[in-house]
VEXVEX-971153 format. One line per field, with one value per residue (C-alpha): residue in one letter; residue number from 1; x, y, z. Coordinates in Angstrom, 3 decimals. Example, Ala and Ser with C-alpha at 12.3 -4.5 7.8 and 13.67 -1.06 7.14 Angstrom:
2
res (A,S)
n (1,2)
X (12.300,13.670)
Y (-4.500,-1.060)
Z (7.800,7.140)
***
This chain:
613
res (M,C,G,I,V,A,Y,L,G,N,Q,Q,A,F,P,I,L,I,K,G,L,H,R,L,E,Y,R,G,Y,D,S,A,G,I,A,I,I,E,N,K,E,L,N,L,Y,K,C,H,G,K,V,A,D,L,E,K,Y,V,K,Q,S,N,T,N,G,T,I,G,I,A,H,T,R,W,A,T,H,G,G,P,S,D,M,N,A,H,P,H,Y,S,N,N,K,D,I,A,L,I,H,N,G,I,I,E,N,Y,A,Y,L,K,Q,E,L,I,N,R,G,Y,E,F,S,S,E,T,D,T,E,V,L,V,H,L,I,D,D,I,R,K,H,E,Q,V,S,L,V,E,A,L,R,I,A,L,N,E,V,I,G,T,Y,A,I,V,I,I,S,K,D,D,P,N,T,L,I,G,A,R,K,G,S,P,M,V,V,G,V,G,K,D,E,M,F,I,A,S,D,P,S,P,I,I,E,Y,T,K,N,V,V,Y,L,N,D,E,E,I,T,I,I,K,R,N,G,E,F,K,I,L,T,I,A,N,Q,E,K,T,P,Y,I,Q,K,L,E,M,Q,L,E,S,I,E,K,G,G,F,P,H,F,M,L,K,E,I,Y,E,Q,P,R,S,I,K,D,S,M,R,G,R,V,N,I,S,K,E,I,V,A,L,G,G,I,I,D,Y,E,E,K,F,L,N,A,K,R,I,I,I,V,A,C,G,T,S,Y,H,A,G,L,V,G,E,H,L,F,E,D,L,A,R,I,P,V,E,V,E,Y,A,S,E,F,R,Y,R,N,P,I,I,Y,E,T,D,I,V,I,A,I,S,Q,S,G,E,T,A,D,T,L,A,A,I,E,L,A,K,S,K,G,A,T,I,I,G,I,C,N,V,V,G,S,S,I,P,R,A,T,H,A,G,S,Y,T,H,A,G,P,E,I,G,V,A,S,T,K,A,F,T,A,Q,V,T,V,L,A,L,M,A,L,T,I,A,Q,K,K,G,S,I,S,K,S,K,L,H,E,I,I,T,E,I,E,N,I,P,V,K,V,E,Q,T,L,K,L,D,K,K,I,K,E,I,A,K,T,F,A,E,A,R,N,F,L,Y,L,G,R,G,Y,N,F,P,V,A,L,E,G,A,L,K,L,K,E,I,S,Y,I,H,A,E,G,Y,P,A,A,E,M,K,H,G,P,I,A,L,I,D,K,D,M,P,V,V,V,I,A,T,N,K,G,S,Y,E,K,V,I,S,N,I,Q,E,V,K,A,R,K,G,I,I,I,A,V,I,T,E,G,D,T,T,V,R,N,L,A,D,Y,I,I,E,I,P,E,T,E,E,M,L,V,P,L,I,A,T,I,P,L,Q,L,L,A,Y,H,I,A,V,L,R,G,C,N,V,D,Q,P,R,N,L,A,K,S,V,T,V,E)
n (1,2,3,4,5,6,7,8,9,10,11,12,13,14,15,16,17,18,19,20,21,22,23,24,25,26,27,28,29,30,31,32,33,34,35,36,37,38,39,40,41,42,43,44,45,46,47,48,49,50,51,52,53,54,55,56,57,58,59,60,61,62,63,64,65,66,67,68,69,70,71,72,73,74,75,76,77,78,79,80,81,82,83,84,85,86,87,88,89,90,91,92,93,94,95,96,97,98,99,100,101,102,103,104,105,106,107,108,109,110,111,112,113,114,115,116,117,118,119,120,121,122,123,124,125,126,127,128,129,130,131,132,133,134,135,136,137,138,139,140,141,142,143,144,145,146,147,148,149,150,151,152,153,154,155,156,157,158,159,160,161,162,163,164,165,166,167,168,169,170,171,172,173,174,175,176,177,178,179,180,181,182,183,184,185,186,187,188,189,190,191,192,193,194,195,196,197,198,199,200,201,202,203,204,205,206,207,208,209,210,211,212,213,214,215,216,217,218,219,220,221,222,223,224,225,226,227,228,229,230,231,232,233,234,235,236,237,238,239,240,241,242,243,244,245,246,247,248,249,250,251,252,253,254,255,256,257,258,259,260,261,262,263,264,265,266,267,268,269,270,271,272,273,274,275,276,277,278,279,280,281,282,283,284,285,286,287,288,289,290,291,292,293,294,295,296,297,298,299,300,301,302,303,304,305,306,307,308,309,310,311,312,313,314,315,316,317,318,319,320,321,322,323,324,325,326,327,328,329,330,331,332,333,334,335,336,337,338,339,340,341,342,343,344,345,346,347,348,349,350,351,352,353,354,355,356,357,358,359,360,361,362,363,364,365,366,367,368,369,370,371,372,373,374,375,376,377,378,379,380,381,382,383,384,385,386,387,388,389,390,391,392,393,394,395,396,397,398,399,400,401,402,403,404,405,406,407,408,409,410,411,412,413,414,415,416,417,418,419,420,421,422,423,424,425,426,427,428,429,430,431,432,433,434,435,436,437,438,439,440,441,442,443,444,445,446,447,448,449,450,451,452,453,454,455,456,457,458,459,460,461,462,463,464,465,466,467,468,469,470,471,472,473,474,475,476,477,478,479,480,481,482,483,484,485,486,487,488,489,490,491,492,493,494,495,496,497,498,499,500,501,502,503,504,505,506,507,508,509,510,511,512,513,514,515,516,517,518,519,520,521,522,523,524,525,526,527,528,529,530,531,532,533,534,535,536,537,538,539,540,541,542,543,544,545,546,547,548,549,550,551,552,553,554,555,556,557,558,559,560,561,562,563,564,565,566,567,568,569,570,571,572,573,574,575,576,577,578,579,580,581,582,583,584,585,586,587,588,589,590,591,592,593,594,595,596,597,598,599,600,601,602,603,604,605,606,607,608,609,610,611,612,613)
X (150.915,148.650,145.750,145.967,142.974,142.663,140.334,139.365,136.325,132.554,131.198,131.609,134.532,134.050,131.685,134.022,137.088,135.009,133.612,137.297,138.769,137.299,137.894,141.979,141.064,143.115,145.975,145.880,143.719,145.204,144.026,142.263,142.101,141.382,141.916,139.555,139.736,136.689,136.861,140.088,140.340,142.287,140.126,141.749,140.513,142.499,141.931,142.931,141.107,139.050,137.685,134.203,135.825,136.585,132.851,132.196,134.608,133.836,129.697,129.611,132.325,132.518,133.158,132.587,135.032,135.165,138.994,140.483,143.199,142.474,145.165,144.270,147.249,149.648,152.174,155.325,157.147,155.449,152.726,148.919,147.255,145.636,148.491,150.157,147.778,147.592,147.091,149.993,150.040,152.187,153.624,151.581,148.658,148.862,150.030,148.392,150.229,149.541,152.216,152.924,156.443,159.343,161.372,165.068,167.050,164.008,166.297,169.350,165.921,164.244,167.028,168.088,164.409,164.043,167.182,165.231,162.179,160.325,157.875,156.926,153.175,153.717,156.188,156.100,158.903,156.710,155.709,159.358,158.770,155.189,157.749,160.714,158.690,157.540,160.510,162.073,159.008,159.863,163.048,163.551,161.021,159.362,156.425,154.851,155.299,159.390,159.278,158.514,160.929,164.181,162.186,162.393,165.704,167.025,164.718,166.248,163.359,159.887,156.693,153.657,152.865,150.006,149.657,147.207,147.355,144.666,146.694,145.754,142.691,142.605,145.322,146.448,150.102,150.825,154.279,155.678,159.048,159.280,154.998,152.552,150.136,147.774,145.813,141.866,140.924,137.015,134.959,135.154,136.768,140.521,141.409,144.492,144.867,147.109,145.493,142.480,139.256,138.577,138.517,136.366,133.222,133.968,136.666,138.392,140.418,144.288,147.868,149.900,153.042,156.455,159.361,160.250,157.982,155.678,152.058,150.385,146.739,144.752,140.998,140.678,141.390,145.382,147.172,151.049,153.695,157.510,160.088,162.314,164.932,162.132,161.747,157.995,156.739,153.510,150.701,149.860,146.148,144.881,141.825,140.747,139.730,138.352,135.138,132.877,131.517,134.939,135.747,132.593,131.861,128.988,126.625,129.542,130.377,133.973,136.527,138.176,135.293,134.114,137.978,138.221,134.908,135.823,139.474,137.708,137.132,140.570,142.202,140.668,141.029,144.965,144.969,142.861,144.091,147.661,146.185,145.144,144.179,143.698,146.263,148.298,149.876,150.888,152.077,152.584,153.014,154.409,157.449,157.649,160.935,163.132,162.265,165.531,166.935,165.471,166.073,170.321,169.888,171.760,169.578,166.443,166.137,163.248,162.471,158.953,157.941,155.204,151.983,154.228,157.565,155.254,153.904,157.256,158.310,155.809,156.991,160.170,159.575,157.577,160.765,162.576,160.430,159.685,162.274,165.243,166.427,168.019,165.847,166.493,164.158,164.749,163.168,163.503,163.505,167.295,168.279,170.299,171.462,173.951,175.914,174.566,176.636,174.140,175.703,173.992,172.550,170.392,166.786,165.103,161.296,160.624,156.212,154.309,150.397,150.443,153.543,154.435,156.440,158.995,162.133,161.272,161.638,165.302,165.738,165.075,167.443,170.357,169.336,169.299,172.798,174.556,173.108,170.032,166.546,164.280,160.921,157.873,154.776,152.175,148.558,148.083,148.054,150.121,152.304,155.906,157.083,155.367,157.747,160.897,161.064,161.884,159.123,156.568,153.175,149.925,148.143,144.351,142.687,141.017,141.106,142.441,141.026,141.513,144.872,145.905,145.979,144.062,143.633,147.035,148.536,146.368,146.369,150.139,150.708,148.595,151.222,154.243,152.854,152.126,155.448,157.757,155.281,156.336,159.841,159.387,157.583,160.804,163.258,161.870,162.050,158.960,157.055,154.218,151.750,153.145,151.938,149.071,147.806,149.120,146.861,143.974,144.475,144.700,141.376,139.948,141.270,138.403,136.146,137.523,138.338,134.840,133.825,136.105,134.675,131.172,133.207,132.832,130.140,132.073,135.118,133.396,132.577,135.713,137.107,134.217,136.505,139.895,139.108,140.759,143.381,147.334,149.226,149.066,151.738,150.632,153.187,153.051,156.150,157.233,155.108,152.636,155.480,154.562,150.597,151.455,153.584,150.835,148.670,149.756,151.021,147.188,145.719,149.146,147.401,143.997,143.150,145.876,146.555,150.679,151.083,154.289,154.257,157.200,158.286,156.471,160.274,161.293,158.981,161.032,164.011,162.814,158.580,157.556,158.667,155.873,152.839,150.401,147.159,146.488,148.267,146.220,148.114,147.140,148.924,148.089,147.986,147.730,147.962,150.846,154.436,155.677,152.605,153.471,155.750,153.409,151.945,154.805,154.677,150.805,151.538,154.489,152.003,149.251,152.123,152.243,148.812,148.306,145.184,145.539,143.401,144.354,143.548,143.196,142.294,138.735,138.361,141.499,141.030,144.443,144.625,140.997,141.659,144.267,143.526,140.870,139.193,139.935,138.747,138.718,139.299,139.423,142.388,144.564,147.962,151.004,152.219,148.348,147.674,148.698,145.920,143.182,144.786,144.707,141.575,140.660,143.473,142.170,138.015,139.883,141.672,138.636,135.719,138.617,139.251,135.436,134.756,137.415,135.595,139.003,138.574,139.345,139.792,141.806,144.140,146.230,149.478,149.314,148.354,147.908,150.957,154.245,155.223,158.230,161.006)
Y (-3.766,-1.267,0.976,4.442,7.074,10.520,12.782,16.297,18.282,19.471,16.263,15.097,12.845,10.646,8.076,8.356,7.463,4.662,3.114,3.454,1.630,-1.471,-1.596,-1.563,-3.770,-6.662,-4.642,-4.539,-5.560,-5.887,-1.690,1.359,4.890,8.172,11.606,14.459,18.163,20.650,24.294,23.970,20.448,17.889,14.906,11.522,7.894,5.015,1.317,-2.086,-4.692,-4.478,-1.115,-2.164,-1.757,1.420,1.920,1.385,2.910,6.577,5.969,8.601,11.078,14.135,12.994,16.049,17.222,17.981,17.184,13.676,10.917,7.157,4.220,0.005,-1.756,-4.469,-4.309,-4.005,-2.094,-2.356,-5.431,-4.549,-2.215,0.931,3.159,1.891,1.861,5.028,8.380,9.376,13.025,15.186,15.898,19.612,17.407,20.325,17.676,14.078,11.312,8.252,6.024,2.507,1.518,0.818,3.746,1.710,4.773,5.237,4.380,6.850,9.701,8.624,8.599,12.482,13.660,12.413,13.906,17.524,16.480,15.070,11.864,8.617,7.064,3.700,1.768,1.903,3.884,5.673,8.033,9.446,11.003,13.153,14.086,14.534,17.079,18.960,19.383,20.702,23.019,24.153,25.088,25.907,28.250,26.627,25.209,21.845,21.093,22.241,20.110,17.001,17.648,18.218,14.883,12.756,13.538,12.477,9.085,5.716,3.048,2.973,5.335,6.216,9.592,11.615,15.060,17.185,20.029,22.166,24.816,24.654,22.974,23.295,21.102,17.391,16.737,13.171,11.441,7.976,6.016,2.392,2.136,2.855,6.067,6.908,10.097,11.041,13.953,14.593,17.569,19.880,17.034,14.924,11.869,10.009,6.115,3.182,1.735,3.124,0.787,3.633,6.145,4.781,5.400,8.914,9.565,7.667,10.081,9.376,10.395,7.586,9.367,8.137,7.659,10.637,12.591,14.954,15.910,19.408,19.068,22.443,23.034,25.863,22.986,23.812,20.308,20.095,17.818,18.355,16.100,15.834,17.801,20.682,19.964,20.673,18.027,17.445,15.851,12.762,12.114,8.858,6.817,4.222,1.070,-0.367,-1.583,-0.748,-4.330,-5.692,-4.786,-6.112,-9.448,-9.809,-12.601,-14.381,-14.998,-13.831,-12.340,-15.942,-17.798,-15.150,-14.755,-18.559,-18.516,-15.614,-17.968,-18.903,-14.956,-14.111,-16.573,-15.576,-11.761,-12.724,-14.400,-11.046,-10.123,-12.388,-15.806,-15.655,-19.838,-19.106,-17.345,-20.030,-17.221,-15.498,-12.198,-10.328,-6.482,-6.100,-7.518,-7.044,-4.196,-6.705,-10.216,-10.486,-10.416,-13.106,-14.822,-13.864,-14.784,-17.366,-17.436,-16.391,-16.012,-14.929,-13.456,-13.254,-14.489,-16.654,-18.034,-15.839,-18.052,-20.634,-19.597,-18.694,-22.464,-23.390,-20.703,-22.908,-25.881,-23.375,-22.249,-24.536,-27.010,-24.353,-21.998,-24.270,-20.947,-22.145,-20.584,-20.267,-19.271,-17.298,-16.555,-12.384,-12.367,-14.031,-13.058,-10.249,-10.856,-13.658,-11.069,-13.680,-13.591,-11.294,-10.755,-8.308,-11.182,-12.435,-11.853,-11.390,-11.711,-9.893,-11.650,-9.600,-9.326,-6.344,-4.461,-3.801,-6.172,-4.837,-7.790,-8.020,-4.473,-4.682,-7.900,-5.648,-2.475,-5.479,-6.769,-3.625,-2.054,-5.292,-4.753,-7.813,-6.584,-6.639,-7.924,-7.420,-9.755,-8.057,-7.561,-4.138,-0.753,1.234,-0.039,-0.111,-2.915,-1.677,1.327,-0.176,-2.901,-2.746,-3.998,-6.881,-8.227,-7.002,-10.418,-8.509,-10.515,-7.714,-7.057,-9.309,-8.468,-12.355,-11.883,-15.964,-15.773,-17.593,-16.267,-14.511,-17.836,-18.851,-15.537,-15.154,-18.488,-18.050,-15.125,-17.246,-20.195,-17.343,-15.550,-19.195,-19.450,-16.089,-16.892,-20.394,-19.462,-16.435,-18.944,-21.861,-24.150,-24.927,-27.200,-25.372,-29.013,-28.834,-24.584,-25.348,-28.144,-26.124,-22.932,-24.621,-26.275,-22.687,-21.373,-24.018,-23.713,-21.383,-23.885,-26.596,-24.597,-23.971,-27.931,-28.094,-25.423,-27.727,-30.136,-27.965,-29.519,-32.733,-31.166,-29.892,-32.666,-34.029,-31.276,-32.270,-34.961,-33.521,-29.872,-31.483,-32.928,-30.957,-32.073,-32.381,-33.529,-32.378,-34.344,-34.192,-34.134,-31.907,-29.363,-30.502,-30.180,-26.698,-26.877,-29.522,-25.695,-23.976,-26.316,-26.790,-22.591,-22.414,-24.551,-22.694,-19.404,-19.639,-23.075,-22.214,-26.294,-27.023,-28.829,-28.921,-29.492,-32.125,-33.947,-37.009,-38.682,-36.831,-37.731,-41.237,-38.798,-38.026,-37.297,-40.533,-41.412,-38.610,-40.542,-42.973,-43.463,-39.999,-38.147,-36.713,-36.832,-34.733,-36.086,-34.337,-37.718,-36.768,-39.118,-36.558,-36.703,-39.085,-40.694,-44.236,-43.055,-41.083,-44.180,-46.171,-43.365,-43.405,-46.952,-46.425,-43.996,-46.310,-49.327,-46.923,-46.450,-42.765,-41.626,-40.549,-37.654,-37.738,-35.259,-37.615,-37.424,-37.506,-41.301,-42.546,-45.920,-46.794,-44.628,-44.075,-47.748,-46.922,-43.315,-42.678,-40.100,-38.601,-35.582,-35.795,-33.101,-32.355,-33.981,-30.896,-30.352,-31.201,-27.585,-26.594,-28.699,-26.416,-23.938,-26.877,-28.983,-25.446,-24.857,-28.072,-27.601,-23.477,-25.009,-27.726,-25.359,-23.103,-25.408,-26.756,-22.915,-22.194,-25.586,-24.248,-21.100,-18.995,-15.665,-16.995,-12.865,-11.966,-15.054,-14.030,-12.234,-12.084,-9.037,-8.936,-6.317,-6.898,-3.493,-3.913,-6.070)
Z (30.859,32.154,30.359,30.800,28.923,29.613,28.160,27.834,26.140,27.269,28.292,31.948,32.464,34.859,31.936,29.381,31.415,33.150,29.907,28.350,31.465,31.249,27.111,28.394,31.299,29.126,29.683,33.471,36.381,39.823,40.502,39.200,39.295,38.393,38.785,37.638,37.597,38.624,39.737,40.359,42.427,41.953,43.233,42.412,43.869,43.288,45.157,44.891,42.163,39.028,37.259,38.717,42.166,41.300,40.333,43.193,45.405,44.216,44.571,46.767,45.436,43.000,40.052,38.437,35.573,32.271,32.236,33.466,33.317,34.385,34.957,35.684,36.214,35.778,38.903,38.660,41.296,44.329,44.435,43.388,46.781,46.823,48.049,44.748,42.191,40.114,39.368,41.488,42.972,44.019,47.787,47.286,45.209,42.855,39.431,38.888,36.437,35.311,33.738,31.665,31.656,33.824,35.853,35.859,37.176,40.274,43.067,42.375,41.483,44.455,47.433,45.464,46.342,49.913,50.208,49.173,51.325,49.076,50.735,48.854,49.463,47.211,46.288,42.779,40.403,38.996,42.079,41.514,37.724,39.395,41.980,39.879,37.711,40.117,41.536,38.205,37.642,41.253,41.386,37.839,37.311,34.053,32.758,33.392,29.865,30.044,33.685,31.909,28.985,31.874,33.532,30.493,29.602,33.388,33.566,31.987,31.086,29.631,29.411,28.786,30.412,31.172,33.506,34.657,36.810,38.798,37.696,33.959,34.137,30.253,29.394,28.564,28.361,27.377,26.732,25.180,24.572,24.442,25.745,22.916,23.577,20.893,20.548,19.695,17.705,18.704,18.061,20.914,22.930,22.688,24.137,25.062,25.422,25.292,22.275,20.392,21.889,24.346,21.185,18.814,19.910,19.797,16.592,14.358,14.119,15.670,15.853,17.159,19.549,18.253,21.310,22.931,21.727,24.026,23.082,24.856,24.416,25.086,25.162,23.052,19.965,20.336,19.996,20.004,19.591,20.592,21.148,24.027,22.571,22.355,19.061,17.188,14.587,12.432,14.145,10.712,12.012,10.359,10.230,12.756,10.859,13.777,14.735,17.724,17.631,17.463,20.890,22.619,23.603,20.538,23.079,24.195,27.787,26.915,24.430,24.557,23.684,20.801,19.293,19.085,16.417,15.131,13.463,10.456,10.005,10.791,8.874,5.302,6.377,6.676,3.393,1.906,-1.260,-0.843,-2.448,-6.166,-6.584,-10.596,-11.665,-8.453,-6.734,-3.633,-3.202,-0.092,-0.640,2.557,1.853,-1.810,-1.753,0.097,-1.763,-3.247,0.619,1.003,-1.866,-0.934,2.600,3.970,7.388,8.545,12.943,13.750,16.810,19.196,22.993,24.178,21.596,18.907,19.711,19.230,15.546,14.968,15.599,12.755,10.516,11.066,9.545,6.867,5.872,5.605,3.110,0.955,0.616,1.803,3.930,7.055,9.957,13.504,15.901,19.409,22.349,22.334,26.084,25.872,22.225,23.090,26.204,24.902,22.327,19.315,15.453,13.487,9.521,6.942,5.327,7.684,7.791,11.013,11.394,14.420,15.021,17.826,18.604,20.009,17.964,21.229,22.702,24.822,24.700,20.505,20.247,21.979,19.941,16.014,17.098,18.589,14.814,13.099,14.811,12.766,9.625,9.263,7.799,9.404,9.359,10.791,11.508,13.911,14.049,15.809,13.054,14.245,16.843,17.809,15.583,12.020,12.247,13.615,10.556,7.142,6.208,6.964,6.480,9.175,10.037,9.897,12.918,14.216,17.927,19.853,24.014,25.563,27.769,25.961,22.327,20.408,16.264,16.714,16.633,13.544,11.844,12.636,10.863,8.114,6.835,7.867,5.708,2.513,3.158,3.022,-0.412,-1.655,-1.400,-2.398,-6.133,-6.520,-5.758,-7.882,-4.561,-5.159,-7.529,-9.190,-8.943,-5.126,-5.410,-6.459,-3.826,-1.507,-2.090,-3.276,0.179,2.044,0.055,1.718,5.294,6.974,6.055,7.509,10.893,10.779,10.917,14.029,15.989,15.791,17.782,20.772,22.329,22.770,23.534,27.233,27.661,27.498,29.721,32.352,33.327,33.069,34.912,38.231,37.125,38.131,35.222,31.393,29.000,25.581,22.321,19.492,16.203,13.099,12.401,15.543,17.969,17.630,18.125,21.690,23.302,22.408,24.112,27.019,26.736,26.146,29.749,31.339,31.641,31.776,34.235,36.078,35.912,35.274,31.846,29.173,25.340,24.451,20.802,21.619,20.800,23.518,26.118,26.793,27.208,31.168,31.186,30.973,34.459,35.161,33.683,35.382,35.273,36.753,34.075,31.231,27.714,24.738,21.456,18.099,15.677,12.586,9.971,8.724,8.796,11.391,12.260,13.091,15.040,16.980,17.630,18.963,21.303,22.814,23.072,25.517,27.355,27.197,28.537,31.824,32.102,30.782,29.433,25.946,24.570,20.850,18.050,15.778,11.590,10.301,9.351,11.389,12.765,14.173,16.965,17.276,18.558,21.016,23.000,25.196,23.816,20.301,18.926,15.081,12.629,8.885,6.755,5.250,3.776,6.336,6.717,7.297,10.352,13.009,12.037,12.902,15.151,17.705,17.463,19.244,22.247,22.495,23.342,25.757,28.086,27.218,28.865,31.898,33.058,33.166,34.748,36.896,37.946,36.541,34.800,31.655,29.597,32.952,34.325,37.129,36.617,32.952,30.763,27.027,26.140,27.782,27.224,29.932,30.040)
***
C-alpha cells in the first residue's frame, strides 16, 4: 500500500525521487508528495492525484537539493486530499516524515499530543508519528534517531518510515515493522524504498530491513542498523537479480497486457530446474528439508487472499488428487479471527505475490505459534513472508506491476502443481505412468499458453459486444471453478462491472434467477472432469435466454453448437487446465476495461500490495 523512496548523495534528488515514485505508483496512486532539503531549508510539496499531478504542481518551485524523501499514497486514515498526502511536517517544520502502514493507537496518542499543544493539519494516523517524535526529541533532549526509537516503542501497528530533518541535512533515517523497506547501497549515494524498483537503475547492492529495525544513513558513507531495543546489527548486503527492463512496459500499452503475454516465460521460469523429464523427477529444493513433514501430515491448510486464494483452491484439488492429503483453503483475513484448530502435524502453505500481505503474515504467525510447519509460495525475493516461513518456493514470475494479478496466478498454480507432484512421488500415491504423463504435459504448458495468446484478436472482438454489460456470471466445475472465480475477479477489478464466479452446479440454487437476455455467462467447459454436467448447466442458461461465452477444448463440437461465443484452447491434463483456461479470461477483462476507458494498471481503490489489515 503506499510507495516510499528516499535519496542521499551528490546528485539532485528530485529527478531520482520522481522517477522512483512513478515506479512505485502501482502501490498507491491517490496522492503524492516530496520533501527536499537545500541550505538547511526543508521544502515540502504534496497534492491530491497521481505522480504526474505532483510534477505539474512543483513546476515553478524550488526542488534543488541532494537529500529528499517522496511518497505515493493509498488512503487508509483520511480520504485522498492535499492535506492528507505525505510527507507530513512537524509543527515547527523542522522534520518531514513519510509512512506506509497503520498506527492502531493513533487516536490515544493524538489526544495526548493535542493536550500538549500540538496542532494537526490532516486526518491521517501518520501525522501523529511526526509530532510524537518531535515531542520526544524536545522534552527528552535526545537525538532524532533516539526520539524515533523511543516513539516506535510507544506505537502499536505497522510502519515503514523515513525521516529527514533540516537540522541534519546529511542524514536519512528509516524504520520498518510489518511493511517492506529496502536500502540501496550505491557509490557515494544511498537509497531507501518500499521495493527495489526505484533502486535498480543506480545500484544492485541492497539491504532488506527486518521488523523493528532502524537504519541511519550518513552522507559520509556511514550506514548503521539498530533495533528499536537499541541493539546494533550488521547490514547484510545482497545482489539484486531484477533487471531494469522487467519493470518497464516494453512497448505494451499497459503493464497488465505485458504481464499477460509474459506468462509462457514466467511459467517456464517457475518450472526451471524443478522438472527433469528424462529422469521423470519433480523436485522443489525449497521444501526438501520438510518432505517428511509433508509425508506425515494429516492435513494441509492453505492461507491466502484475492488471486492467491484462487490459486490455493486449485492447489486443494492438486494435493488431494495427487498426494492424497486433505486440504482446507482459508481466507487469510478470516483465519485468525475464528480461533482455528491447528495441530503440530499440520502443514500451512501461505501464498502471496508480494510476500508482504498483512493478513497472510498474521495467519502465518498464528499457525507458527501453534507449532505448525509453514511453507511459503511467494514471488518477491527478500520479502517478509519468505523470512517468516520455515521453507518454501519462489515462483520466479518476475516483477508484477499491474495491480490486477495475472502471471502471479499461473506461476503460483505451477509451483503448487510441482509441490503436489513432489510429495506424491515421495509418498507413492501416483503411478510412474501417470507421473510421466503429467511431467510431459507440464513441459508443454508454456507453448500451449503461447498458442492461447494468439486468440487475443478474437477475444477483443467478443469484448466489444459486452463492454457495456452491467453484470457477468462465470461458471466452472472441479479445477475450473477457481478459474471462474479468478475470471470474475479480474473483470471486477479493472472494468468495475459486477461479476460473480460460481460452481456451475450451484447456479440453479439461486443465481439462475438473474439470468435473462442481458446476462452474459462465461462457462469454462473444457472436455475434462464433469464435462457432461457442465453441458447440462449451459442448457439451463440457454433455456432462460442467457448469453453463453464458452471456453472450450479445441475440436469440441457439442458446446460449440450451444454457445453464442466460443474461445478454443489447447487440450491438456485436467489438473493443468487452469494454467491455460485463465488466459482468455484475463484478456477478456483487459479488453473490456480498455473499451470502457478504465485505468487498467491502476484501478480505483486498489493497491498492489495490501500491507495493512
